[in-house]
C-alpha positions, 0 to 999 in steps of 0.5 A: 960586694959586701953582704946587705946589712938590712933585710928586705922586711923589718919584721921587728916593727909593728905589723901595722907599721907602714915602714916594714919594707925597705925604702923605695927611693924612686917612689919617695923621690917622685913625691918629694924631688928634693930627696934625690940630691941626698940619694946614692948607691951605698956599698951594698949597691942599694939606694940609700941616704947618708944618715950622718947628714942632718939635711938628708935625714930631714929630706927623707922624713919629709918624703916619708910624711908626704908619701905615707901620711899625705903631710904635704908641708913639713919643716923644723927649725934648725937644731931641733929633733928630726925623729926617725919616722918608723920608730915614732909610728911604732909607738902610735901603733902599740898604744892603739893596741892598748886602746883596742884591749878595752874595745873588744880587740878593735882599735877605736877610730875617729875624732872621738879618741882624744890623745895628749902628747906631752912634749910634742916637739917642733916636729909634731910627729906623733899627732901627724901619724896618729891622726893620719892612721887612726883619725884621732884628735890630739892636744900637743904640749911643749915648754919651748916656745919655738917648738910650739910655734913650729908645731902650730905652723905644721898643723896650720900649713896642712889644714889640721887645726880641727884635729890637732891643737898645740898648747904651751906649757909655762911651768918646767915642773908641771906635766899635766897642770896648765895643759889639761883643762877642767872637764877635758877627757883623754883616752890616752897620753903619750910622751917621748921624754928627754932621756939624758941626765945632763948636757955632758951625757947627751954629748957622749950619747951623740959621740956614740951615735956618730961612731955607730953610723961609721963617722971617724971622729966625734962631733958635737952634732946629732944627725937627728938634731935635738935641743937641750929640753928634747935631749936632757933634763935634771935626773934624766929619763927616770926622774922625768917619768917618775914625776909624770907618774906622780902627777898623773894621779890627780888626773886619774878621772881625766885620762883612761891610759897614761903612757911613756916611752922608756929608752933605758931598761934600768929606768923601769925599776924606779917607775914600777915603785912609783906606780905602786906608790900612786896605786895604779890599777893596771900597768903594762910594759910593751917591748919595741925594737927598731934595728939595734935600738930596744925601747919599751912603752910603759902604760898605766891606768887608775 
């Protein structure tokens, strides 16, 4: 029998991440029976799901959200990004640490903490995890009307309308304008930007992901899905984040910390230059890793 490919504990995840242990599929199936159709023994004689199957990934996410975060009703329209939950939880925990640095090392809890999620997506993952873990209140914005509708449905179906509000961004160029209302104050903004510069680049990334998952021939599908606006924008991740940095300056009094995920290490150089240009008072870069994937959180304040 092959040697097991994954350790019992994922010690590269944040210490507070609920997903450091291997998935307990009997427990997950107990709360979400539909998952059982996708669970089988892998070559290491461990229970697992086929991560090449988008429906299996969605069923696993639904079970994880139900078991760990008490989110009873969750679904996304076909073709939209179905994110891996452990990595999304990591981002929330690391930005919680940023807030704790300003609070005598204690993570602030409760509805007085206001967070803005730029590009909340159809899945609404960050507000769900952030609210369930820390009780924070969220505004989620998105430019896609189907994503906005889906996120609103998830919020309403789980009775979270008092904690999570979803707003439609009408301009493809604006990040904060049209979303942050006069007088509103946020402790934090978060963003998982589209990281490809073109549809072609996104498709090549898809093919690499399939190969990494052991699929023999390239496919036009992503196991985690993703619509155009979720996966790519002109100029890619770097141009998107630099635009966010430039547009954050006028909102310096509206938000304590601005943050973004950065997938590509080479993106940081241009972002650091942009942060110097807008005269950011403090900049932090936090490394994160999930399995073989390395990413980072870029945070800045004025």
